[in-house]
N, C-alpha and C positions, 0 to 999 in steps of 0.2 A: 173354207172361209179363212181369210187372213185374220190373225189375232189383232184385237183392238187394244191399244195401250195408251194410258194417260198417266201423267205424273203431276202431283200437287205438292206445293211447298207453302208452308205457313210462314207468317212473319217471324216466328220464333226459330225458324230454320228446320223444322221437321219436314221430312220428305216422304210422301206416300206414292205408291206405285200400284195402279190397278190394270189388270189384264182381263179382257173378256175373250174367251176362246171356246171353240167347239170341243166338247168333251162328252163322249158317249161311254166312258169307261164304267159308269155305274149301272148301265142298262142291261137288261136281260135280252135274249134273242127275240122274245115276244115284243118287247118295247122297241127294239131296233127295227123290227118288221113293221111296226105301227107308225114309225116316224114319217114315212113317205118323204115329203119335201121339207119337213120341219127339222131344224137344227137345235140340239140341246147345247146351251151355252153355259159354261162354268165361269165363276168369278174368282180371280186370285187377287187378293188385296194384301199388300205388304207395306210395312213401315221401313223405309230404307235408312232413315237417319232421324235421330231425336228421340225424346221420351216425354214430351209434354202431353198434357191431357188433350185429346182430340176435340177440338171445338166445333161448334155448330157450322161454321163456314166451311170447314173441310168435309164434315159429314154431309152437308147439303150439296157441295160440289160433287162428291162421290155419288150420292143418290141421284142427282140430276144427270150425271154421266151415264149411269145405268139406265135410267128412265129414257133418256134421249136415244140411246142405243136401241132399246126395246121398241120405242115408238117408230123408229125409222126402218125397222125390219119386221115385216108381217109374219114371217114363217120361222119364228124362233120361240123357244121356251127357255127361260133362265133358271138355273139351279144354283143356289148359294148355300154354303155350309158356314155356320157360325162357329168359329174356332174357340177352343178352350185353353189353348196353350199360352197365349199372351194375357197376363193379368190386366185387370182394370182397376185404376185407383178407386178406392171405396171409402165411404164413411163407416163408422161403427154400426150405423143403423141398417146398412145394406149388406145382407149376407147372401144375396143372390149370386149364383155361379156366373162367371164371365159369359159363357155361351148363352145362358138364358137371358142375361141382360142385353147382349147383342141381338138376340132374336127378337125380344120385345121392342127394342129401339128401332131395329130395321122395319118391323111390322108397322109401328106407329108412323115412321117416316114415309113408308110406302102408302099407307092409307091416306095420309095428308096430301101427298103428291097426286094420287089418283083423284081425290076429291077436288083439289084445287084446279086440276086440269080436265075435269069432266070426262074421265076415261071410264065409261060405264061398262065396257066389255072386258076389262082387265081384272084378273083374279090373283090372289096370293094364297097358296096352300102351304101351311106350316106342317112339316113332318117331324114329329117328336119321337125319338127312339131311346128307349131305356138301355143304356150301356151297363157295363159291370159296375163302375164307380161313379158314373155321371150320365146325364142325358145329352143326346146329340140333337141339334136343331138344323134342319134343312128348310130352305124356302124355295118354292117352285112358283115362278111368276109366269103366267100364261094368259092367253086370251080365252074367253069363254068357249070359243070354237074348238079349243085344244084341251078342254077339261078331261076328256077321256084319256088322252095321252098323259096329262098331269097325274091322274089317278094311278096309271100304270107306273110312272116314274116314282111316285110315292111308295107304291108297293115294292118296287125293286130296291129302293133305298132301305125300307124296313127289312126286307129279306137279306140284303147284303150287309147291313151294319147292325142289325138287331140280333145277331147270333151270340 
């Protein structure tokens, strides 16, 4: 599959780059054998320029891009990792780690999109892994028909990153 790339620019001049690409690197041989005709798609999201707070318009455009990509391809499962490297501006009331914040935000946006678009057969599995100093959050987006594969992917993620 050819990589899918989109670039978003805000009115303030911030530039975001999203790539959706086939990525089986986290899968065990068992999961690879179960894939059949299903492709595991990873998401790479980068800020290329700027440092303003990411607003709803950009978040919505990114979410819609991912959702439209998913809706137009029946034989894919998407796996997204919430990074913890880039800080998130916070108030003193919010002590939530960046990766947990991103995970919760992504989950809420996903639930809203699915509900608004009547996508009854689409699921989101959140895989939470206890790391040495922090938790890791992976999101696996799949159709109900691919739930077995999503559970294998979740197990592989825990086995690979939970060490």
